[in-house]
C-alpha positions in Angstrom: -131.9 -23.8 -87.7 -130.3 -20.4 -87.1 -126.5 -20.2 -86.0 -125.6 -21.3 -82.5 -128.6 -24.2 -82.6 -130.9 -20.9 -82.2 -134.5 -21.0 -83.8 -136.1 -17.8 -85.1 -138.1 -17.5 -82.1 -134.6 -17.5 -80.1 -132.8 -15.0 -82.9 -136.1 -12.7 -82.4 -135.8 -12.7 -78.6 -131.9 -11.6 -79.2 -133.1 -8.8 -81.6 -135.5 -7.2 -79.1 -132.8 -7.5 -76.0 -130.2 -5.6 -78.5 -132.6 -3.5 -79.3 -134.0 -2.8 -75.7 -129.9 -2.2 -75.2 -129.4 0.4 -77.8 -132.3 2.5 -76.2 -131.2 2.3 -72.8 -127.4 3.3 -73.9 -128.8 5.8 -76.3 -131.5 7.7 -73.6 -128.0 7.4 -71.1 -126.1 9.3 -73.9 -128.8 11.9 -73.9 -129.3 12.2 -70.4 -125.0 12.6 -69.6 -125.1 15.4 -72.6 -128.2 17.2 -71.3 -126.5 17.4 -67.9 -123.5 18.5 -69.5 -125.2 21.0 -71.5 -127.2 22.3 -68.6 -124.1 22.8 -66.8 -122.8 25.0 -69.0 -125.5 27.0 -69.3 -125.5 27.4 -65.9 -121.5 28.4 -65.7 -122.0 30.9 -68.7 -125.2 32.2 -67.0 -123.6 32.8 -63.5 -123.4 36.3 -62.2 -120.1 37.7 -61.4 -120.9 38.2 -57.5 -121.8 34.6 -57.5 -120.2 31.0 -57.8 -121.3 28.6 -60.3 -122.3 26.3 -57.8 -124.2 29.1 -55.3 -126.0 29.9 -58.7 -126.9 26.5 -59.5 -128.3 26.0 -55.3 -130.3 29.2 -56.1 -131.5 28.1 -59.2 -132.4 24.6 -57.6 -133.9 26.3 -54.5 -136.2 28.6 -57.0 -137.1 25.4 -58.9 -137.8 23.7 -55.5 -140.3 26.5 -54.7 -142.1 26.7 -57.5 -143.0 23.1 -57.8 -144.0 23.6 -54.2 -146.3 26.2 -55.1 -147.4 24.4 -57.9 -148.5 21.6 -55.8 -150.5 24.1 -53.5 -152.0 25.5 -56.1 -153.1 22.2 -57.5 -154.7 21.0 -54.1 -156.5 24.1 -53.9 -158.1 23.3 -57.2 -158.6 19.8 -56.2 -160.2 20.8 -53.1 -162.6 23.8 -55.5 -163.5 20.8 -57.8 -164.9 18.7 -54.8 -166.5 21.1 -52.9 -168.8 22.3 -56.5 -169.4 18.5 -57.2 -170.6 18.3 -53.7 -172.7 21.5 -54.6 -173.9 20.1 -57.9 -174.9 16.9 -55.7 -176.7 18.7 -53.1 -178.8 20.7 -56.3 -179.1 17.6 -58.1 -181.3 15.8 -54.7 -183.1 19.1 -54.2 -184.0 19.1 -58.0 -185.3 15.5 -57.8 -186.8 15.7 -54.4 -189.1 18.5 -55.6 -189.8 16.9 -59.3 -190.4 13.4 -57.8 -193.5 11.9 -56.4 -192.7 11.0 -53.1 -194.7 8.8 -51.1 -194.1 7.8 -47.4 -191.3 9.5 -47.6 -189.5 7.3 -49.9 -187.7 8.1 -53.2 -187.8 5.5 -56.2 -185.2 3.0 -56.3 -184.0 4.4 -59.7 -183.5 7.6 -57.7 -181.6 5.8 -54.7 -179.6 3.9 -57.1 -178.4 7.5 -58.7 -177.9 8.8 -55.6 -176.1 5.9 -54.2 -173.5 6.3 -57.0 -172.8 9.9 -56.9 -172.3 9.8 -53.3 -169.6 6.7 -53.4 -167.9 9.0 -55.9 -168.0 12.0 -54.1 -166.5 9.9 -51.0 -163.5 8.2 -53.2 -162.8 12.1 -54.5 -163.0 12.9 -50.9 -160.3 10.3 -49.7 -158.0 10.8 -52.3 -157.8 14.6 -51.9 -157.3 13.6 -48.1 -154.3 11.5 -48.7 -153.2 13.6 -51.3 -153.0 16.3 -48.9 -151.3 14.2 -46.0 -148.5 12.9 -48.6 -148.0 17.2 -49.7 -147.8 17.8 -45.7 -145.0 15.1 -45.0 -142.7 15.9 -47.8 -143.3 19.5 -46.8 -142.2 19.1 -43.0 
């Protein structure tokens, strides 16, 4: 047995825990160093007519506004993609209806299964877009 009455498995667990702690310590050090570097950069780049605090707040507001703008653009692109998928679905259905031998107003089962799958995907995407939009709207208010 290894030192302290632990087997090889116990030693491996200790080494893994030590590595994890070391990684967390290194990440914490990098985070603190990055914050310090950012603070020094803001102080050094501050215009003479503003205090460092005012300039940092201005930068934070600018960044926040860009993030909001980016999210709104992403939501618009999602909505456009959904609209295009719906148009594609409709054109496929029209094509299927024209090319299929429809008897008694009934489509072949294979086509109905494909249509059902496509409709389910569109519904899931629509629900996701609606939920994402409500999250964005709640955060902005």
